[in-house]
C-alpha atoms as an extended CHARMM CRD file, in Angstrom:
* protein
*
        82  EXT
         1         1  MET       CA            112.8300000000      112.6850000000      105.5660000000  PROA      1               0.0000000000
         2         2  ARG       CA            111.3390000000      112.1170000000      101.7560000000  PROA      2               0.0000000000
         3         3  LEU       CA            107.9840000000      113.7600000000      101.0570000000  PROA      3               0.0000000000
         4         4  LEU       CA            105.0670000000      111.9610000000       99.6950000000  PROA      4               0.0000000000
         5         5  SER       CA            104.7960000000      112.0720000000       95.8530000000  PROA      5               0.0000000000
         6         6  THR       CA            104.1170000000      110.0630000000       93.1390000000  PROA      6               0.0000000000
         7         7  ASP       CA            108.0410000000      109.7640000000       92.5180000000  PROA      7               0.0000000000
         8         8  ALA       CA            108.5370000000      108.3790000000       95.5040000000  PROA      8               0.0000000000
         9         9  SER       CA            108.9770000000      104.3800000000       94.3640000000  PROA      9               0.0000000000
        10        10  THR       CA            112.5090000000      105.5730000000       92.4580000000  PROA      10              0.0000000000
        11        11  GLN       CA            113.8830000000      106.2290000000       95.6140000000  PROA      11              0.0000000000
        12        12  ALA       CA            112.9490000000      103.8000000000       98.1940000000  PROA      12              0.0000000000
        13        13  HSD       CA            112.3030000000       99.9860000000       97.7260000000  PROA      13              0.0000000000
        14        14  GLY       CA            111.0310000000       96.9580000000       99.3420000000  PROA      14              0.0000000000
        15        15  PRO       CA            109.2190000000       93.4480000000       98.3920000000  PROA      15              0.0000000000
        16        16  SER       CA            106.5650000000       93.2450000000       96.3580000000  PROA      16              0.0000000000
        17        17  THR       CA            103.7250000000       91.6580000000       98.0810000000  PROA      17              0.0000000000
        18        18  ALA       CA             99.8880000000       91.0020000000       97.2870000000  PROA      18              0.0000000000
        19        19  ALA       CA             98.8370000000       94.6750000000       99.2660000000  PROA      19              0.0000000000
        20        20  SER       CA            101.6020000000       96.6770000000       98.1310000000  PROA      20              0.0000000000
        21        21  ALA       CA            100.3370000000       95.6090000000       94.1740000000  PROA      21              0.0000000000
        22        22  ARG       CA             96.3610000000       96.8360000000       95.6970000000  PROA      22              0.0000000000
        23        23  PHE       CA             97.3540000000       99.8000000000       97.2990000000  PROA      23              0.0000000000
        24        24  ASP       CA             97.2390000000      103.5290000000       95.5780000000  PROA      24              0.0000000000
        25        25  PRO       CA             96.7510000000      106.0180000000       97.7470000000  PROA      25              0.0000000000
        26        26  PHE       CA             96.4270000000      108.3250000000       94.3440000000  PROA      26              0.0000000000
        27        27  ALA       CA             93.7000000000      106.3930000000       92.9080000000  PROA      27              0.0000000000
        28        28  SER       CA             89.8830000000      107.7250000000       92.2050000000  PROA      28              0.0000000000
        29        29  ASP       CA             88.4540000000      105.2770000000       93.7430000000  PROA      29              0.0000000000
        30        30  TYR       CA             90.4620000000      105.2710000000       97.4250000000  PROA      30              0.0000000000
        31        31  LEU       CA             90.2650000000      108.9690000000       97.4330000000  PROA      31              0.0000000000
        32        32  ALA       CA             86.7230000000      108.2290000000       97.2600000000  PROA      32              0.0000000000
        33        33  ASP       CA             86.4690000000      105.7300000000      100.4010000000  PROA      33              0.0000000000
        34        34  PRO       CA             89.1050000000      104.0200000000      101.5440000000  PROA      34              0.0000000000
        35        35  TYR       CA             87.7510000000      102.4050000000      103.9700000000  PROA      35              0.0000000000
        36        36  PRO       CA             86.8730000000       99.4660000000      102.5780000000  PROA      36              0.0000000000
        37        37  LEU       CA             90.6860000000       98.6480000000      101.0450000000  PROA      37              0.0000000000
        38        38  LEU       CA             92.2590000000       99.6530000000      104.4550000000  PROA      38              0.0000000000
        39        39  GLY       CA             89.6220000000       97.2590000000      106.3990000000  PROA      39              0.0000000000
        40        40  ASP       CA             90.4480000000       94.4950000000      104.0750000000  PROA      40              0.0000000000
        41        41  LEU       CA             94.0920000000       95.2090000000      104.2220000000  PROA      41              0.0000000000
        42        42  ARG       CA             94.4140000000       94.8990000000      108.3230000000  PROA      42              0.0000000000
        43        43  GLY       CA             92.6020000000       91.7570000000      108.1570000000  PROA      43              0.0000000000
        44        44  THR       CA             95.1940000000       90.2940000000      104.9250000000  PROA      44              0.0000000000
        45        45  GLU       CA             98.5590000000       92.2810000000      105.3280000000  PROA      45              0.0000000000
        46        46  PRO       CA             98.1440000000       94.6780000000      108.0450000000  PROA      46              0.0000000000
        47        47  VAL       CA            102.0660000000       95.9900000000      107.0270000000  PROA      47              0.0000000000
        48        48  PHE       CA            103.6200000000       96.3080000000      103.6380000000  PROA      48              0.0000000000
        49        49  PHE       CA            105.6420000000       97.8740000000      101.8270000000  PROA      49              0.0000000000
        50        50  SER       CA            103.8200000000       99.9500000000       99.1570000000  PROA      50              0.0000000000
        51        51  PRO       CA            106.6730000000      100.4450000000       95.9960000000  PROA      51              0.0000000000
        52        52  VAL       CA            103.9790000000      103.9860000000       94.8270000000  PROA      52              0.0000000000
        53        53  VAL       CA            104.7230000000      106.0270000000       97.8060000000  PROA      53              0.0000000000
        54        54  GLY       CA            108.3100000000      104.2920000000       98.8320000000  PROA      54              0.0000000000
        55        55  SER       CA            107.2080000000      103.7110000000      102.5630000000  PROA      55              0.0000000000
        56        56  TRP       CA            105.8120000000      101.4150000000      104.9230000000  PROA      56              0.0000000000
        57        57  VAL       CA            101.9260000000      101.3080000000      105.4030000000  PROA      57              0.0000000000
        58        58  VAL       CA            101.2470000000      100.2320000000      108.7190000000  PROA      58              0.0000000000
        59        59  THR       CA             96.9110000000       99.4340000000      109.1430000000  PROA      59              0.0000000000
        60        60  ARG       CA             96.1170000000       98.1580000000      112.7590000000  PROA      60              0.0000000000
        61        61  PHE       CA             95.9790000000      100.7900000000      115.1460000000  PROA      61              0.0000000000
        62        62  GLU       CA             97.5640000000       98.6910000000      118.1980000000  PROA      62              0.0000000000
        63        63  THR       CA            101.0120000000       97.9450000000      115.8370000000  PROA      63              0.0000000000
        64        64  ILE       CA            100.6250000000      102.2470000000      114.6760000000  PROA      64              0.0000000000
        65        65  LYS       CA            100.5400000000      102.6980000000      118.7040000000  PROA      65              0.0000000000
        66        66  THR       CA            103.4850000000      100.4180000000      119.2630000000  PROA      66              0.0000000000
        67        67  ILE       CA            105.8830000000      102.0910000000      116.3440000000  PROA      67              0.0000000000
        68        68  LEU       CA            104.6560000000      106.0650000000      117.8920000000  PROA      68              0.0000000000
        69        69  ARG       CA            106.3000000000      104.7050000000      121.2640000000  PROA      69              0.0000000000
        70        70  ASP       CA            109.5290000000      102.2500000000      120.1950000000  PROA      70              0.0000000000
        71        71  ASN       CA            111.3140000000      105.3630000000      119.2580000000  PROA      71              0.0000000000
        72        72  LYS       CA            114.7560000000      103.2410000000      119.6600000000  PROA      72              0.0000000000
        73        73  ARG       CA            113.2720000000      100.8700000000      115.8710000000  PROA      73              0.0000000000
        74        74  PHE       CA            111.4050000000      103.2890000000      114.8780000000  PROA      74              0.0000000000
        75        75  SER       CA            112.8530000000      106.7560000000      114.6870000000  PROA      75              0.0000000000
        76        76  SER       CA            112.8200000000      109.5190000000      111.1270000000  PROA      76              0.0000000000
        77        77  SER       CA            116.9090000000      109.7960000000      112.3910000000  PROA      77              0.0000000000
        78        78  ILE       CA            117.1980000000      105.8600000000      111.2940000000  PROA      78              0.0000000000
        79        79  THR       CA            116.0340000000      106.7820000000      107.7490000000  PROA      79              0.0000000000
        80        80  SER       CA            118.7080000000      106.0350000000      104.5580000000  PROA      80              0.0000000000
        81        81  ASP       CA            116.9700000000      108.7950000000      102.5740000000  PROA      81              0.0000000000
        82        82  PRO       CA            120.1930000000      111.0910000000      101.2620000000  PROA      82              0.0000000000
């Protein structure tokens, strides 16, 4: 499994959306206070691909719980990383 890094976007690709363009977990304003952006994304696009981290981002608690409980469809063993 790939570690979170700023160069991960060169390793994985996904759809570009409004949320993926706005989300940068390394930006200073996000690091200072991530909650306004995360709250907005939860309401507008709760699951999106982030090219910055090269992975999918899930922002709703209930969706996260569902993903963590479903190891047949959501598993690190089915990753496409080399």
